[in-house]
C-alpha positions, 0 to 999 in steps of 0.5 A: 539444530544448535541454538542460537547464542546469547551475544548472536541473540542480543546482536540480532534485536540490538536496539540499533537494528531497529528489529522491532514494529514502529510503535503508534504515537499518541495522536496518530489519529487525529492525524489520520482524521485532519486527512479525512477531514482535508480530503472530504473538502476536496471531495476525495473519496474513502478509497482514495484517501485511505489506500494512500493512508493504509500504504504509508502506515504499512511502509512505517512499519506500525501496526498499531497505527493501522489498527488506529486508521481502521477505527476511524476508517470504518465507523459509521460517519464513512459508511456512506463513501463505501456504499455499503448497506449497513455498519457490519459490512461497512466494518467488514469492506474497510478491512478488506480494502486495507488488506488488499492494500496491504497485499499490494504493499509487498511490490513496494516494501517486501515480503517482511514487513507486509507480513508482519502488518497484515499479521498484525493488523488481523489480529487486532480486528474484531472477532467478527471481522476476522470471522468474516475474512476467514470465510474467502478464498485465495483469488490469485492462485495460478494454473493452466486455466488462468495462467495467459490472462494473468500475464495479459493483464500484467502487459496491460498494466505495465503498458498502461503506467509506463505507456510511451516508455514501456518497452525502452524501460524493459530494454533497461532492466533487461540490461541489469539482469534479463529476469529483472522485467520478467519477475517485474511484469509477471509476478508484480504487475500480473499475480500481485497489481492487476486485480484477478476476477470478482468473485461474484459470491462476495463483494471484495473491493478491489484495489483497481488502477488507479488505487493501484497508483496511489498505493504506489506513491504512496509506499515510495514516497514514505519510503524514501530514496527512490525519486524516480520510481516517485515520479514515475508513479505520479505520471502513472497515476495521471495515465490511467485517466489519459489513455482511459484505463480509469473508465474501466472500473467503478470510479474513485472519488477525487481520482482525477483531482489527484492525478493533477498537480495539485492533487498530486502535490496534496497526495504527497503532503499527506504522506509527508505528515504521516511520515511525520508523525509515525517517524516523529521527525526521524523519517521512516525504518528503512535503516536509519538506525544504523546511520544515527548508531554511527554518528553516536559511536563517534562521539 
């Protein structure tokens, strides 16, 4: 295979294309601390604000910021909120919750930045945590034994989030492309967003029904340009409590409040604060660099 020319490599890595991850701003830990402090004042638990902050940071493509968030959330001061028995189990629980959240970000942000973010996150974790995570086995393998159950989970989650509009939305998506609703419901909602049965030998924290809606709102708000989807998932969070699906999982502290007008507004503002800090007022990295470059070229 022939090598790439130097001009082509230079074009791939051109500054205006912003080919690299986003650096962590110097004040990012204080931003996350403000979120944590405000969440505690509003009785929003660790899992809720951590999943929201993780999802927003994943969307902004800032691995160093994600590690700063981990350092804060895994500190002993937050141990009681994870119901962990020791500092070491709390640190592991935090890492697992954050990477489970990161995995689900694939459905909102795409595979490439999720790969980069999770790779960098793992590399920056303490060695004992890396070793403990290495013992975990895949949970989402599809087989003839679990395929029907996975499809049913996907349909159930889809119906819960879009209740009242679920069938109409499937028909509308199918007009765009017949396989669009098939992929979304079976591959995203079934195989990714819905949690597989837990392994009784490992206490892996699930990003369940309520937290998945929180992750969706955070990712989409940080991504920008997808207001209708943000609206849908704000309603989706609300429906978790109105249809009773929130009662089928462990309570998410503050989840019901976040599903109301005041709480949803707080959630959106938290994401806006993280975006403002990491983006340094320029927003996220879903191609804003090209617009800036074109404007500069006109001068």
